[in-house]
N, CA, C, O and the ligand as a Tripos MOL2 file, in Angstrom:
@<TRIPOS>MOLECULE
protein
  237   235    60     0     0
PROTEIN
NO_CHARGES

@<TRIPOS>ATOM
      1 N         244.9900  202.5080   87.2600 N.3       1 MET1
      2 CA        246.1360  202.9990   88.0240 C.3       1 MET1
      3 C         246.0160  204.5060   88.2000 C.2       1 MET1
      4 O         245.3460  205.1740   87.4110 O.2       1 MET1
      5 N         246.6610  205.0450   89.2310 N.am      2 VAL2
      6 CA        246.6470  206.4900   89.4670 C.3       2 VAL2
      7 C         247.9050  207.0850   88.8550 C.2       2 VAL2
      8 O         248.9890  206.5120   88.9690 O.2       2 VAL2
      9 N         247.7630  208.2260   88.2130 N.am      3 CYS3
     10 CA        248.8960  208.8780   87.5630 C.3       3 CYS3
     11 C         250.0540  209.0480   88.5510 C.2       3 CYS3
     12 O         249.8540  209.5500   89.6570 O.2       3 CYS3
     13 N         251.2710  208.6280   88.1550 N.am      4 PRO4
     14 CA        252.4120  208.6740   89.0760 C.3       4 PRO4
     15 C         252.9850  210.0670   89.3100 C.2       4 PRO4
     16 O         253.8520  210.2310   90.1690 O.2       4 PRO4
     17 N         252.5280  211.0690   88.5760 N.am      5 CYS5
     18 CA        253.0880  212.4140   88.7650 C.3       5 CYS5
     19 C         252.5620  213.0620   90.0300 C.2       5 CYS5
     20 O         253.1050  214.0680   90.4850 O.2       5 CYS5
     21 N         251.5010  212.4920   90.6060 N.am      6 GLY6
     22 CA        250.9580  213.0600   91.8260 C.3       6 GLY6
     23 C         249.7150  213.9010   91.6160 C.2       6 GLY6
     24 O         249.1760  214.4520   92.5750 O.2       6 GLY6
     25 N         249.2500  214.0100   90.3800 N.am      7 CYS7
     26 CA        248.0780  214.8360   90.1090 C.3       7 CYS7
     27 C         246.7940  214.1480   90.5650 C.2       7 CYS7
     28 O         245.7470  214.7890   90.6540 O.2       7 CYS7
     29 N         246.8640  212.8660   90.8510 N.am      8 GLY8
     30 CA        245.7090  212.1540   91.3710 C.3       8 GLY8
     31 C         244.7580  211.6310   90.3120 C.2       8 GLY8
     32 O         243.7470  211.0070   90.6350 O.2       8 GLY8
     33 N         245.0730  211.8790   89.0580 N.am      9 ARG9
     34 CA        244.2180  211.4520   87.9720 C.3       9 ARG9
     35 C         244.2500  209.9270   87.8170 C.2       9 ARG9
     36 O         245.2970  209.2970   87.9670 O.2       9 ARG9
     37 N         243.1190  209.3650   87.5250 N.am     10 ARG10
     38 CA        243.0560  207.9240   87.2490 C.3      10 ARG10
     39 C         243.3040  207.6940   85.7670 C.2      10 ARG10
     40 O         242.6770  208.3260   84.9170 O.2      10 ARG10
     41 N         244.2150  206.7960   85.4670 N.am     11 LEU11
     42 CA        244.5200  206.4780   84.0820 C.3      11 LEU11
     43 C         243.8940  205.1410   83.7260 C.2      11 LEU11
     44 O         244.0210  204.1620   84.4620 O.2      11 LEU11
     45 N         243.2260  205.1170   82.6030 N.am     12 GLU12
     46 CA        242.6410  203.8750   82.1290 C.3      12 GLU12
     47 C         243.6560  203.1990   81.2150 C.2      12 GLU12
     48 O         243.9840  203.7270   80.1530 O.2      12 GLU12
     49 N         244.1380  202.0680   81.6110 N.am     13 VAL13
     50 CA        245.0870  201.3230   80.7910 C.3      13 VAL13
     51 C         244.3950  200.0460   80.3400 C.2      13 VAL13
     52 O         244.1210  199.1450   81.1320 O.2      13 VAL13
     53 N         244.1280  200.0010   79.0640 N.am     14 MET14
     54 CA        243.3580  198.8850   78.5110 C.3      14 MET14
     55 C         244.2420  197.6720   78.3010 C.2      14 MET14
     56 O         245.2590  197.7340   77.6110 O.2      14 MET14
     57 N         243.8400  196.5830   78.9010 N.am     15 LEU15
     58 CA        244.6130  195.3490   78.7650 C.3      15 LEU15
     59 C         243.8400  194.2730   78.0080 C.2      15 LEU15
     60 O         244.3600  193.1860   77.7570 O.2      15 LEU15
     61 N         242.6100  194.5780   77.6490 N.am     16 LEU16
     62 CA        241.7970  193.5790   76.9610 C.3      16 LEU16
     63 C         242.2480  193.4200   75.5230 C.2      16 LEU16
     64 O         242.5720  194.4020   74.8550 O.2      16 LEU16
     65 N         242.2690  192.2160   75.0590 N.am     17 LYS17
     66 CA        242.6350  191.9900   73.6720 C.3      17 LYS17
     67 C         241.5670  192.5740   72.7400 C.2      17 LYS17
     68 O         240.3670  192.4940   73.0030 O.2      17 LYS17
     69 N         242.0440  193.1540   71.6620 N.am     18 GLY18
     70 CA        241.1290  193.6980   70.6800 C.3      18 GLY18
     71 C         240.6680  195.1140   70.9540 C.2      18 GLY18
     72 O         239.9600  195.7010   70.1360 O.2      18 GLY18
     73 N         241.0620  195.6830   72.1090 N.am     19 VAL19
     74 CA        240.6940  197.0470   72.4440 C.3      19 VAL19
     75 C         241.8640  197.9530   72.0830 C.2      19 VAL19
     76 O         243.0150  197.6370   72.3820 O.2      19 VAL19
     77 N         241.5700  199.0750   71.4420 N.am     20 LYS20
     78 CA        242.6280  200.0250   71.1090 C.3      20 LYS20
     79 C         242.2930  201.3780   71.6930 C.2      20 LYS20
     80 O         241.1210  201.7510   71.6300 O.2      20 LYS20
     81 N         243.2110  202.1540   72.2600 N.am     21 PRO21
     82 CA        244.5850  201.6790   72.4630 C.3      21 PRO21
     83 C         244.6610  200.6760   73.5940 C.2      21 PRO21
     84 O         243.8270  200.6720   74.5000 O.2      21 PRO21
     85 N         245.6460  199.8470   73.5310 N.am     22 ARG22
     86 CA        245.8240  198.8810   74.6080 C.3      22 ARG22
     87 C         247.3070  198.7120   74.9120 C.2      22 ARG22
     88 O         248.1760  199.1210   74.1420 O.2      22 ARG22
     89 N         247.5610  198.1000   76.0520 N.am     23 TRP23
     90 CA        248.9390  197.9050   76.5060 C.3      23 TRP23
     91 C         249.1450  196.4410   76.8450 C.2      23 TRP23
     92 O         248.2170  195.7240   77.2180 O.2      23 TRP23
     93 N         250.3730  196.0290   76.7040 N.am     24 ASP24
     94 CA        250.7380  194.6930   77.1440 C.3      24 ASP24
     95 C         251.2970  194.7770   78.5510 C.2      24 ASP24
     96 O         252.2260  195.5390   78.8180 O.2      24 ASP24
     97 N         250.7340  194.0010   79.4350 N.am     25 LEU25
     98 CA        251.2120  193.9520   80.8130 C.3      25 LEU25
     99 C         251.9530  192.6440   81.0300 C.2      25 LEU25
    100 O         251.4170  191.5630   80.7870 O.2      25 LEU25
    101 N         253.1880  192.7560   81.4880 N.am     26 SER26
    102 CA        253.9300  191.5470   81.8260 C.3      26 SER26
    103 C         254.3820  191.6590   83.2740 C.2      26 SER26
    104 O         254.6250  192.7570   83.7770 O.2      26 SER26
    105 N         254.4910  190.5380   83.9260 N.am     27 VAL27
    106 CA        254.9030  190.5070   85.3280 C.3      27 VAL27
    107 C         256.1360  189.6270   85.4240 C.2      27 VAL27
    108 O         256.1360  188.4880   84.9570 O.2      27 VAL27
    109 N         257.1930  190.1640   86.0360 N.am     28 ASP28
    110 CA        258.4320  189.3910   86.0990 C.3      28 ASP28
    111 C         258.4010  188.3820   87.2530 C.2      28 ASP28
    112 O         257.4040  188.2540   87.9630 O.2      28 ASP28
    113 N         259.5050  187.6810   87.4150 N.am     29 LYS29
    114 CA        259.5560  186.5960   88.3940 C.3      29 LYS29
    115 C         259.2600  187.0660   89.8150 C.2      29 LYS29
    116 O         258.7080  186.3220   90.6250 O.2      29 LYS29
    117 N         259.6340  188.3140   90.1060 N.am     30 THR30
    118 CA        259.4470  188.8340   91.4560 C.3      30 THR30
    119 C         258.1110  189.5420   91.6200 C.2      30 THR30
    120 O         257.8300  190.1130   92.6740 O.2      30 THR30
    121 N         257.2840  189.5020   90.5720 N.am     31 GLY31
    122 CA        255.9380  190.0520   90.6970 C.3      31 GLY31
    123 C         255.7860  191.5050   90.3280 C.2      31 GLY31
    124 O         254.7160  192.0820   90.5210 O.2      31 GLY31
    125 N         256.8540  192.1240   89.7910 N.am     32 PHE32
    126 CA        256.7590  193.5310   89.4020 C.3      32 PHE32
    127 C         256.2110  193.6470   87.9900 C.2      32 PHE32
    128 O         256.6440  192.9260   87.0910 O.2      32 PHE32
    129 N         255.2640  194.5490   87.7940 N.am     33 PRO33
    130 CA        254.6460  194.6860   86.4760 C.3      33 PRO33
    131 C         255.4280  195.6020   85.5400 C.2      33 PRO33
    132 O         256.1050  196.5290   85.9830 O.2      33 PRO33
    133 N         255.3260  195.3320   84.2520 N.am     34 SER34
    134 CA        255.8690  196.2060   83.2230 C.3      34 SER34
    135 C         254.7840  196.4170   82.1790 C.2      34 SER34
    136 O         254.0010  195.5120   81.8890 O.2      34 SER34
    137 N         254.7450  197.6200   81.6200 N.am     35 LEU35
    138 CA        253.7720  197.9380   80.5840 C.3      35 LEU35
    139 C         254.4860  198.3040   79.3000 C.2      35 LEU35
    140 O         255.5300  198.9560   79.3190 O.2      35 LEU35
    141 N         253.9190  197.8830   78.1940 N.am     36 HIS36
    142 CA        254.4320  198.2620   76.8710 C.3      36 HIS36
    143 C         253.2360  198.5930   75.9850 C.2      36 HIS36
    144 O         252.2970  197.7970   75.9770 O.2      36 HIS36
    145 N         253.1840  199.6700   75.2550 N.am     37 PRO37
    146 CA        254.2260  200.7040   75.1780 C.3      37 PRO37
    147 C         254.1500  201.6720   76.3580 C.2      37 PRO37
    148 O         253.4740  201.3920   77.3480 O.2      37 PRO37
    149 N         254.8360  202.7960   76.2570 N.am     38 SER38
    150 CA        254.8080  203.7920   77.3200 C.3      38 SER38
    151 C         253.4140  204.3910   77.4330 C.2      38 SER38
    152 O         252.6100  204.3190   76.5040 O.2      38 SER38
    153 N         253.1480  204.9850   78.5990 N.am     39 VAL39
    154 CA        251.8530  205.6120   78.8500 C.3      39 VAL39
    155 C         252.0080  207.1180   78.6940 C.2      39 VAL39
    156 O         252.8940  207.7240   79.2970 O.2      39 VAL39
    157 N         251.1460  207.7190   77.8860 N.am     40 TRP40
    158 CA        251.1880  209.1590   77.6780 C.3      40 TRP40
    159 C         249.8240  209.7170   78.0210 C.2      40 TRP40
    160 O         248.8130  209.2820   77.4690 O.2      40 TRP40
    161 N         249.7890  210.6940   78.9450 N.am     41 VAL41
    162 CA        248.5430  211.3660   79.3030 C.3      41 VAL41
    163 C         248.4030  212.5650   78.3780 C.2      41 VAL41
    164 O         249.0750  213.5820   78.5470 O.2      41 VAL41
    165 N         247.5130  212.4270   77.3930 N.am     42 ALA42
    166 CA        247.4400  213.4240   76.3170 C.3      42 ALA42
    167 C         246.8460  214.7450   76.7840 C.2      42 ALA42
    168 O         247.1290  215.7860   76.1900 O.2      42 ALA42
    169 N         246.0340  214.7290   77.8270 N.am     43 ASP43
    170 CA        245.4760  215.9730   78.3570 C.3      43 ASP43
    171 C         245.8210  216.0600   79.8380 C.2      43 ASP43
    172 O         246.3270  215.1000   80.4190 O.2      43 ASP43
    173 N         245.5530  217.1930   80.4380 N.am     44 GLY44
    174 CA        245.8800  217.3600   81.8560 C.3      44 GLY44
    175 C         247.3770  217.5100   82.0700 C.2      44 GLY44
    176 O         248.0050  218.4030   81.5030 O.2      44 GLY44
    177 N         247.9460  216.6340   82.8920 N.am     45 CYS45
    178 CA        249.3460  216.8040   83.3190 C.3      45 CYS45
    179 C         250.3430  216.4280   82.2230 C.2      45 CYS45
    180 O         251.5260  216.7460   82.3410 O.2      45 CYS45
    181 N         249.8920  215.7590   81.1630 N.am     46 ARG46
    182 CA        250.7480  215.4100   80.0280 C.3      46 ARG46
    183 C         251.9380  214.5430   80.4430 C.2      46 ARG46
    184 O         253.0340  214.6650   79.8970 O.2      46 ARG46
    185 N         251.7070  213.6940   81.3880 N.am     47 SER47
    186 CA        252.7750  212.7830   81.8100 C.3      47 SER47
    187 C         253.0780  211.7820   80.7080 C.2      47 SER47
    188 O         252.1910  211.3750   79.9570 O.2      47 SER47
    189 N         254.3270  211.3980   80.6240 N.am     48 HIS48
    190 CA        254.7620  210.3830   79.6580 C.3      48 HIS48
    191 C         255.7990  209.5250   80.3680 C.2      48 HIS48
    192 O         256.8600  210.0100   80.7620 O.2      48 HIS48
    193 N         255.4860  208.2720   80.5230 N.am     49 PHE49
    194 CA        256.3720  207.4310   81.3290 C.3      49 PHE49
    195 C         256.2660  205.9820   80.8980 C.2      49 PHE49
    196 O         255.3090  205.5640   80.2470 O.2      49 PHE49
    197 N         257.2840  205.2340   81.2840 N.am     50 TRP50
    198 CA        257.2830  203.7800   81.1390 C.3      50 TRP50
    199 C         257.1170  203.1720   82.5140 C.2      50 TRP50
    200 O         257.6250  203.6990   83.5040 O.2      50 TRP50
    201 N         256.4150  202.0790   82.5690 N.am     51 LEU51
    202 CA        256.3600  201.2830   83.7880 C.3      51 LEU51
    203 C         257.1880  200.0260   83.5380 C.2      51 LEU51
    204 O         256.8090  199.1680   82.7400 O.2      51 LEU51
    205 N         258.3180  199.9300   84.2270 N.am     52 ARG52
    206 CA        259.1950  198.7720   84.0370 C.3      52 ARG52
    207 C         259.5420  198.1770   85.3870 C.2      52 ARG52
    208 O         260.0700  198.8580   86.2660 O.2      52 ARG52
    209 N         259.2410  196.9110   85.5400 N.am     53 ASN53
    210 CA        259.5690  196.1830   86.7830 C.3      53 ASN53
    211 C         259.0640  196.9240   88.0140 C.2      53 ASN53
    212 O         259.7490  197.0010   89.0330 O.2      53 ASN53
    213 N         257.8560  197.4670   87.9040 N.am     54 GLY54
    214 CA        257.2190  198.1230   89.0410 C.3      54 GLY54
    215 C         257.7060  199.5380   89.2990 C.2      54 GLY54
    216 O         257.2540  200.1780   90.2490 O.2      54 GLY54
    217 N         258.6240  200.0440   88.4680 N.am     55 LYS55
    218 CA        259.1380  201.3870   88.6660 C.3      55 LYS55
    219 C         258.7670  202.2880   87.4970 C.2      55 LYS55
    220 O         258.6600  201.8390   86.3560 O.2      55 LYS55
    221 N         258.5700  203.5810   87.8070 N.am     56 ILE56
    222 CA        258.2350  204.5660   86.7870 C.3      56 ILE56
    223 C         259.5140  205.1380   86.1890 C.2      56 ILE56
    224 O         260.4130  205.5680   86.9120 O.2      56 ILE56
    225 N         259.5830  205.1380   84.8690 N.am     57 HIS57
    226 CA        260.6970  205.7730   84.1600 C.3      57 HIS57
    227 C         260.1130  206.8960   83.3250 C.2      57 HIS57
    228 O         259.3960  206.6360   82.3590 O.2      57 HIS57
    229 N         260.4100  208.1560   83.6840 N.am     58 TRP58
    230 CA        259.8560  209.2960   82.9480 C.3      58 TRP58
    231 C         260.5400  209.4530   81.6200 C.2      58 TRP58
    232 O         261.7460  209.2350   81.4990 O.2      58 TRP58
    233 N         259.7800  209.8280   80.6320 N.am     59 CYS59
    234 CA        260.3460  210.0520   79.3020 C.3      59 CYS59
    235 C         260.9660  211.4500   79.2280 C.2      59 CYS59
    236 O         261.4980  211.8350   78.1870 O.2      59 CYS59
    237 ZN        249.5280  213.3410   86.3620 Zn       60 ZN60
@<TRIPOS>BOND
     1     1     2 1
     2     2     3 1
     3     3     4 2
     4     3     5 am
     5     5     6 1
     6     6     7 1
     7     7     8 2
     8     7     9 am
     9     9    10 1
    10    10    11 1
    11    11    12 2
    12    11    13 am
    13    13    14 1
    14    14    15 1
    15    15    16 2
    16    15    17 am
    17    17    18 1
    18    18    19 1
    19    19    20 2
    20    19    21 am
    21    21    22 1
    22    22    23 1
    23    23    24 2
    24    23    25 am
    25    25    26 1
    26    26    27 1
    27    27    28 2
    28    27    29 am
    29    29    30 1
    30    30    31 1
    31    31    32 2
    32    31    33 am
    33    33    34 1
    34    34    35 1
    35    35    36 2
    36    35    37 am
    37    37    38 1
    38    38    39 1
    39    39    40 2
    40    39    41 am
    41    41    42 1
    42    42    43 1
    43    43    44 2
    44    43    45 am
    45    45    46 1
    46    46    47 1
    47    47    48 2
    48    47    49 am
    49    49    50 1
    50    50    51 1
    51    51    52 2
    52    51    53 am
    53    53    54 1
    54    54    55 1
    55    55    56 2
    56    55    57 am
    57    57    58 1
    58    58    59 1
    59    59    60 2
    60    59    61 am
    61    61    62 1
    62    62    63 1
    63    63    64 2
    64    63    65 am
    65    65    66 1
    66    66    67 1
    67    67    68 2
    68    67    69 am
    69    69    70 1
    70    70    71 1
    71    71    72 2
    72    71    73 am
    73    73    74 1
    74    74    75 1
    75    75    76 2
    76    75    77 am
    77    77    78 1
    78    78    79 1
    79    79    80 2
    80    79    81 am
    81    81    82 1
    82    82    83 1
    83    83    84 2
    84    83    85 am
    85    85    86 1
    86    86    87 1
    87    87    88 2
    88    87    89 am
    89    89    90 1
    90    90    91 1
    91    91    92 2
    92    91    93 am
    93    93    94 1
    94    94    95 1
    95    95    96 2
    96    95    97 am
    97    97    98 1
    98    98    99 1
    99    99   100 2
   100    99   101 am
   101   101   102 1
   102   102   103 1
   103   103   104 2
   104   103   105 am
   105   105   106 1
   106   106   107 1
   107   107   108 2
   108   107   109 am
   109   109   110 1
   110   110   111 1
   111   111   112 2
   112   111   113 am
   113   113   114 1
   114   114   115 1
   115   115   116 2
   116   115   117 am
   117   117   118 1
   118   118   119 1
   119   119   120 2
   120   119   121 am
   121   121   122 1
   122   122   123 1
   123   123   124 2
   124   123   125 am
   125   125   126 1
   126   126   127 1
   127   127   128 2
   128   127   129 am
   129   129   130 1
   130   130   131 1
   131   131   132 2
   132   131   133 am
   133   133   134 1
   134   134   135 1
   135   135   136 2
   136   135   137 am
   137   137   138 1
   138   138   139 1
   139   139   140 2
   140   139   141 am
   141   141   142 1
   142   142   143 1
   143   143   144 2
   144   143   145 am
   145   145   146 1
   146   146   147 1
   147   147   148 2
   148   147   149 am
   149   149   150 1
   150   150   151 1
   151   151   152 2
   152   151   153 am
   153   153   154 1
   154   154   155 1
   155   155   156 2
   156   155   157 am
   157   157   158 1
   158   158   159 1
   159   159   160 2
   160   159   161 am
   161   161   162 1
   162   162   163 1
   163   163   164 2
   164   163   165 am
   165   165   166 1
   166   166   167 1
   167   167   168 2
   168   167   169 am
   169   169   170 1
   170   170   171 1
   171   171   172 2
   172   171   173 am
   173   173   174 1
   174   174   175 1
   175   175   176 2
   176   175   177 am
   177   177   178 1
   178   178   179 1
   179   179   180 2
   180   179   181 am
   181   181   182 1
   182   182   183 1
   183   183   184 2
   184   183   185 am
   185   185   186 1
   186   186   187 1
   187   187   188 2
   188   187   189 am
   189   189   190 1
   190   190   191 1
   191   191   192 2
   192   191   193 am
   193   193   194 1
   194   194   195 1
   195   195   196 2
   196   195   197 am
   197   197   198 1
   198   198   199 1
   199   199   200 2
   200   199   201 am
   201   201   202 1
   202   202   203 1
   203   203   204 2
   204   203   205 am
   205   205   206 1
   206   206   207 1
   207   207   208 2
   208   207   209 am
   209   209   210 1
   210   210   211 1
   211   211   212 2
   212   211   213 am
   213   213   214 1
   214   214   215 1
   215   215   216 2
   216   215   217 am
   217   217   218 1
   218   218   219 1
   219   219   220 2
   220   219   221 am
   221   221   222 1
   222   222   223 1
   223   223   224 2
   224   223   225 am
   225   225   226 1
   226   226   227 1
   227   227   228 2
   228   227   229 am
   229   229   230 1
   230   230   231 1
   231   231   232 2
   232   231   233 am
   233   233   234 1
   234   234   235 1
   235   235   236 2
@<TRIPOS>SUBSTRUCTURE
     1 MET1         2 RESIDUE 1 A MET
     2 VAL2         6 RESIDUE 1 A VAL
     3 CYS3        10 RESIDUE 1 A CYS
     4 PRO4        14 RESIDUE 1 A PRO
     5 CYS5        18 RESIDUE 1 A CYS
     6 GLY6        22 RESIDUE 1 A GLY
     7 CYS7        26 RESIDUE 1 A CYS
     8 GLY8        30 RESIDUE 1 A GLY
     9 ARG9        34 RESIDUE 1 A ARG
    10 ARG10       38 RESIDUE 1 A ARG
    11 LEU11       42 RESIDUE 1 A LEU
    12 GLU12       46 RESIDUE 1 A GLU
    13 VAL13       50 RESIDUE 1 A VAL
    14 MET14       54 RESIDUE 1 A MET
    15 LEU15       58 RESIDUE 1 A LEU
    16 LEU16       62 RESIDUE 1 A LEU
    17 LYS17       66 RESIDUE 1 A LYS
    18 GLY18       70 RESIDUE 1 A GLY
    19 VAL19       74 RESIDUE 1 A VAL
    20 LYS20       78 RESIDUE 1 A LYS
    21 PRO21       82 RESIDUE 1 A PRO
    22 ARG22       86 RESIDUE 1 A ARG
    23 TRP23       90 RESIDUE 1 A TRP
    24 ASP24       94 RESIDUE 1 A ASP
    25 LEU25       98 RESIDUE 1 A LEU
    26 SER26      102 RESIDUE 1 A SER
    27 VAL27      106 RESIDUE 1 A VAL
    28 ASP28      110 RESIDUE 1 A ASP
    29 LYS29      114 RESIDUE 1 A LYS
    30 THR30      118 RESIDUE 1 A THR
    31 GLY31      122 RESIDUE 1 A GLY
    32 PHE32      126 RESIDUE 1 A PHE
    33 PRO33      130 RESIDUE 1 A PRO
    34 SER34      134 RESIDUE 1 A SER
    35 LEU35      138 RESIDUE 1 A LEU
    36 HIS36      142 RESIDUE 1 A HIS
    37 PRO37      146 RESIDUE 1 A PRO
    38 SER38      150 RESIDUE 1 A SER
    39 VAL39      154 RESIDUE 1 A VAL
    40 TRP40      158 RESIDUE 1 A TRP
    41 VAL41      162 RESIDUE 1 A VAL
    42 ALA42      166 RESIDUE 1 A ALA
    43 ASP43      170 RESIDUE 1 A ASP
    44 GLY44      174 RESIDUE 1 A GLY
    45 CYS45      178 RESIDUE 1 A CYS
    46 ARG46      182 RESIDUE 1 A ARG
    47 SER47      186 RESIDUE 1 A SER
    48 HIS48      190 RESIDUE 1 A HIS
    49 PHE49      194 RESIDUE 1 A PHE
    50 TRP50      198 RESIDUE 1 A TRP
    51 LEU51      202 RESIDUE 1 A LEU
    52 ARG52      206 RESIDUE 1 A ARG
    53 ASN53      210 RESIDUE 1 A ASN
    54 GLY54      214 RESIDUE 1 A GLY
    55 LYS55      218 RESIDUE 1 A LYS
    56 ILE56      222 RESIDUE 1 A ILE
    57 HIS57      226 RESIDUE 1 A HIS
    58 TRP58      230 RESIDUE 1 A TRP
    59 CYS59      234 RESIDUE 1 A CYS
    60 ZN60       237 GROUP 0 **** ****
């Protein structure tokens, strides 16, 4: 996914089992994705956000 802050950075979100760090991706009935836990960009723009039901929630 591309960082939602607009910096254009590509974020690697690991969804494979057994890989750390990793995130749980769930998709609701209407097809919107949610990620758990929140995504934190430790370097660069330092974005910290939740993806819930296809929408970005900034921390
Ligand atoms: Zn960013």
